[in-house]
C-alpha positions as CSV (number, residue, x, y, z in Angstrom):
1,M,43.9,20.7,36.5
2,S,42.2,23.8,35.2
3,T,38.5,24.4,35.9
4,D,37.9,24.5,32.1
5,F,39.1,20.9,31.8
6,I,36.9,19.8,34.8
7,G,33.9,21.6,33.3
8,F,34.5,19.9,29.9
9,C,34.7,16.4,31.5
10,A,31.4,17.0,33.4
11,Y,29.8,18.2,30.1
12,S,31.3,15.3,28.2
13,S,30.1,12.8,30.7
14,A,26.5,14.2,30.8
15,R,26.4,14.2,27.0
16,S,27.5,10.5,26.8
17,R,24.8,9.6,29.3
18,L,22.2,11.4,27.2
19,R,23.4,9.6,24.1
20,S,23.1,6.2,25.8
21,C,19.5,7.1,26.9
22,F,18.3,9.0,23.9
23,G,20.3,8.0,20.9
24,R,23.2,9.7,19.1
25,R,21.8,13.2,19.3
26,W,19.5,14.6,21.9
27,G,15.9,14.0,20.8
28,S,16.9,11.7,17.9
29,V,15.0,8.7,19.1
30,S,12.3,7.8,16.5
31,W,8.8,7.3,17.8
32,A,7.8,6.1,14.4
33,R,10.0,3.1,13.7
34,G,8.0,0.3,12.3
35,S,4.8,2.3,12.2
36,F,2.4,3.6,9.5
37,R,5.0,6.3,8.8
38,E,7.0,3.8,6.8
39,T,4.1,2.6,4.7
40,L,4.5,5.5,2.4
41,P,7.7,7.0,1.0
42,L,9.0,10.0,3.0
43,W,8.5,12.3,0.0
44,S,4.7,11.8,0.3
45,W,4.8,13.2,3.9
46,A,6.9,16.1,2.6
47,L,4.1,16.8,0.0
48,W,1.7,16.8,3.0
49,S,3.8,19.6,4.4
50,L,3.8,21.5,1.2
51,F,0.0,21.1,0.9
52,G,-0.4,22.6,4.4
53,L,1.8,25.6,3.4
54,G,-0.3,26.0,0.3
55,V,-3.6,26.0,2.3
56,T,-2.0,28.6,4.6
57,A,-1.0,30.9,1.7
58,W,-4.4,30.5,0.0
59,A,-6.2,31.4,3.3
60,R,-4.0,34.4,3.9
61,V,-4.5,35.7,0.3
62,H,-8.2,35.0,0.4
63,L,-8.7,36.9,3.7
64,G,-7.1,39.9,2.0
65,Q,-7.5,43.2,3.8
66,Y,-9.1,41.6,6.8
67,W,-5.9,39.7,7.8
68,S,-3.9,41.0,10.8
69,D,-1.4,39.4,13.1
70,K,-3.6,40.5,16.0
71,V,-7.3,39.9,16.4
72,V,-9.0,43.1,15.3
73,I,-12.3,43.9,13.8
74,Q,-11.7,46.5,11.1
75,P,-14.1,49.2,9.9
76,E,-16.7,47.6,7.5
77,H,-15.4,44.2,8.4
78,R,-17.4,41.3,7.0
79,L,-17.4,37.6,7.9
80,V,-15.5,35.7,5.3
81,R,-17.2,32.3,4.6
82,T,-15.8,31.5,1.2
83,G,-12.7,29.8,-0.3
84,P,-10.8,28.0,2.4
85,Y,-13.1,29.5,5.1
86,A,-16.1,27.6,3.7
87,R,-15.2,24.5,5.7
88,V,-12.6,25.6,8.3
89,R,-12.9,28.8,10.5
90,H,-9.2,29.0,10.9
91,P,-7.6,27.6,7.8
92,I,-4.3,29.4,8.3
93,Y,-3.8,27.5,11.6
94,F,-5.0,24.3,9.9
95,G,-2.4,24.7,7.1
96,V,0.4,25.3,9.5
97,L,-0.6,22.3,11.6
98,L,-0.7,20.1,8.4
99,A,2.8,21.3,7.5
100,I,4.1,20.6,11.0
101,A,2.4,17.1,10.9
102,G,4.0,16.3,7.6
103,T,7.4,17.4,8.9
104,T,6.9,15.4,12.0
105,L,6.2,12.3,9.9
106,V,9.3,13.0,7.7
107,V,11.6,13.5,10.8
108,G,10.0,10.8,12.9
109,E,11.5,12.1,16.2
110,W,9.9,12.8,19.5
111,R,10.9,16.5,19.4
112,A,8.9,17.0,16.2
113,L,5.9,15.2,17.7
114,T,6.2,17.5,20.8
115,S,6.3,20.5,18.5
116,L,3.1,19.4,16.8
117,L,1.4,18.9,20.1
118,L,2.5,22.3,21.5
119,M,1.5,24.2,18.3
120,S,-1.9,22.4,18.3
121,I,-2.6,23.5,21.8
122,N,-1.4,27.1,21.0
123,Y,-3.7,27.3,18.0
124,M,-6.6,25.8,19.8
125,V,-6.4,28.5,22.5
126,K,-5.9,31.3,20.0
127,A,-8.8,30.1,17.8
128,R,-11.1,30.0,20.8
129,K,-10.2,33.6,21.6
130,E,-10.8,34.6,18.0
131,D,-14.1,32.8,17.9
132,K,-15.2,34.6,21.0
133,I,-14.4,38.0,19.5
134,L,-16.1,37.1,16.1
135,S,-19.2,35.9,18.0
136,Q,-19.5,39.2,19.8
137,C,-19.1,41.1,16.6
138,F,-21.2,39.1,14.2
139,G,-23.6,37.4,16.6
140,E,-26.0,35.0,15.0
141,E,-24.3,35.1,11.6
142,F,-21.1,33.7,13.2
143,R,-23.0,31.1,15.3
144,S,-24.5,29.8,12.1
145,Y,-21.1,29.7,10.5
146,Q,-19.7,27.8,13.5
147,Q,-22.2,25.0,12.9
148,N,-21.1,24.6,9.3
149,A,-17.3,25.0,9.5
150,G,-14.9,23.2,11.8
151,M,-12.6,25.2,14.1
152,L,-9.2,23.7,13.1
153,L,-10.3,20.7,11.0
154,P,-12.6,20.9,8.0
155,H,-16.3,20.1,8.4
156,F,-17.6,17.9,5.6
157,G,-21.2,17.8,6.6
158,P,-23.9,19.0,4.3
159,R,-23.3,22.5,3.0
160,P,-25.9,25.1,3.8
161,T,-27.6,26.8,1.0
162,N,-27.6,30.5,0.8
163,R,-31.0,30.7,-0.7
164,Q,-33.8,32.0,1.4
165,S,-37.0,30.1,1.5
166,T,-40.0,31.7,-0.1
């Protein structure tokens, strides 16, 4: 017998054990069978994903010249608190997580849920680093903004007025 054949048999045997434990394909076991996921049609969860991508695009366009793939404070940088940034400090991350959550509900598999968890942790860490830099740069203005806008989820408390008291 050739070593290629032995290797194939070992691979084939391991694959069949995975199938018996985890379903037809690796990771194809649904975590969402019989759950709330099935109360709405799958296309509604797909719309959730599209909405998340729309929020991401809106936030990116609204940020304009201040957007960068790295956290940098640009010359004459100002703190953006309007548009999607009025209620969420990191709406690009929020939109991506919404899109992943919608995809997770459409797919209904553990690997999609794992992806959502890992990306949530990643964006939480990254958002905290960005908040620290923005706090150092903008001081009290940013700390006030933190109280009125959520980090990764929208804050729907009372909106502050921009009027100064006389």
